[in-house]
N, C-alpha and C positions, 0 to 999 in steps of 0.2 A: 473589469470583466466579472460577471457574476459567477458564483461557484456552480459547478455542474456536478450532479450526483445521480447514481443509480443504486438500487437495492434489489436484492433477490434472495430467495431461499434455495438452499442447496440440499436436496435429499441425498442420503447415503446410498447411491446407486453406482453400478459400474459405469465408468466414463464420466462421472459427474465433475471430478476435478479438472479433467481435460477440457470439458465444455466450458466450465467456469473461467479457467485461465484465459481461454480464447475470447470469452465474452468481455473480460476486464480489459484486455489489450484492444479489442474492437471498440469499446467505449472510449478509451483514451484517443484512439485514432479518429473516431467520429467527432470528438470534441476539438479536433484540429491539432492534436499533438503529433508532430512529425516523428514517426517511429522508424528507426533504422533497425537492423537485425539485432544489434547488441542491446538496445533499449527494450525491444520486444521480448528478448530472452530474459532480461532482468525482471521485467514486470511479470512475465509468466512464471518464472521460478519462484519469486517471492509469493505470488498468489498461490501457487501449487503447494508450497511448504506450509503456509498458514492454514490452508484448507485441509491438507492431508493430516496435519496435527489435530485439527478440530474433529475431523471425521474418525480418526483413529482413537482419540481419547475422550470423546464426549458423546453421549447418547442423543439420538434424535436429529432433527434438521438443524442446519447451520445457516445463519443469515450473513450475507455478504453485502458490504456497503463500500462503494468506491466513489471518491469525490476528487475533483480537480480544482485546485485553488492556484491560479496563475501558473507557476512552474513546479508545483508539488502535487504528486498523485498520492492520495491516501487510500490504502486498501485496509479495510477492517473486517474481521471475521468474528461474529458473535456465536458462542456455543453454550451449551447447558451445563458444562462442568465447571465447578468452582476451583479446580486444581490449576494453579498457575504453571505456565511452561518453565522448564528448567533445562539448561544444557547438561548433557550427560557425557561421560568419558566414552570415547570411541577407540576402537583399534582397527587395524586393517581388515579384520575378518567380519566384523559386525556390519550388517546391512544398513541399519538405521542410526539415528542419533546425530546426524549432521545438519538437520534442518535449520536450527537456530543460528548455527555458524554461517550457513549459506545466506540466510536473511540478513544477518549482521554485515556480511561482506557486500551485499548487493543494494542496500538501501541507505538513506541518509540517517534515519532514525527508526527505531521500532520499540515496541513495548507491549504491555498487557495491563488491563485494568479489570478489577472485579466489578461485576454488575449484579443487580438484584436476582437474576436468574442464571448466573454462570460467570462468564468472562468475555472480554473483548480483546483480541490480539490484533495489533495494527502495525503497519509499516508505511513509511513515507519514502517514495522514490522520486528523486529530482528528475524533471523532464524538461525538454526545451519548451519555451513559451509557445502556447498554441498559436497556430496560424489561423487568422480570421479568413474564412473562405467566402465571405460575402463579396459581391462585385464592387461595392463602394470602397473597399479597402485599396488605397493607392499602392502601386508596386513599390516594394522596398520598405514599406512601413513595418515597423516592428521594434524590437529591442536591439538596437545597434550595440555591439560590444558585449552582449550577454553571452556568457559561455558556461562551461561546466563549473560546478562548485570548486573553489580553490582549496578547500580542506575538508576532511571527513567530518570535523566537528564545527565547522563554521556554520553560521546561521544567518539567513537573510531576514530583512524585516517581515517578509511574507511568512517565512518559517516561524518567526517569533509569534506572529498572530495565530498561526495554526497551533502552535504549542499552547498558547493561552486558551484556545478552545478545547484542546485535548486534555489539558491538565488545569481546569479552572480552580481547583482547590489550592494548588500551589501559587498561582498568580493572584488569588484573592488576598494573600498575605502581603503583597507588595504595598509599600506606603503610598 
């Protein structure tokens, strides 16, 4: 299956994060990912947190890129600030500061990379294999026995390929 991808620019306007998170979930659904209520929630919260941090801490527009590679949905947010995200201590009274913990708990992998004009924050959400909606697909065809990831830090061959694209400098050192 070829990779599927969308990109769009998010201007810092009221309602922008809400519209963007719905757009990301709608793209996954349009690509054939069967979204139940829990998965839609995870995708939308991860997207919201990445975008809210970018809009809160970086000036100007933010670029959103979403791609689907087999059973991995990658959400990337590019912003103009060189300051890397960092978890901060929270208490019961403080309103903010929980975004990175939420992202950590809802995705398989996440991280941030410096870019020439700011940074890119990204998260990988495991999803069920997309359903091919074309009429020539035989009933019952698909990935028999494919289920949820067995461990938080396990990685599939597809995940390894995705990491090699996300972190080319690290994998260039391999013999």
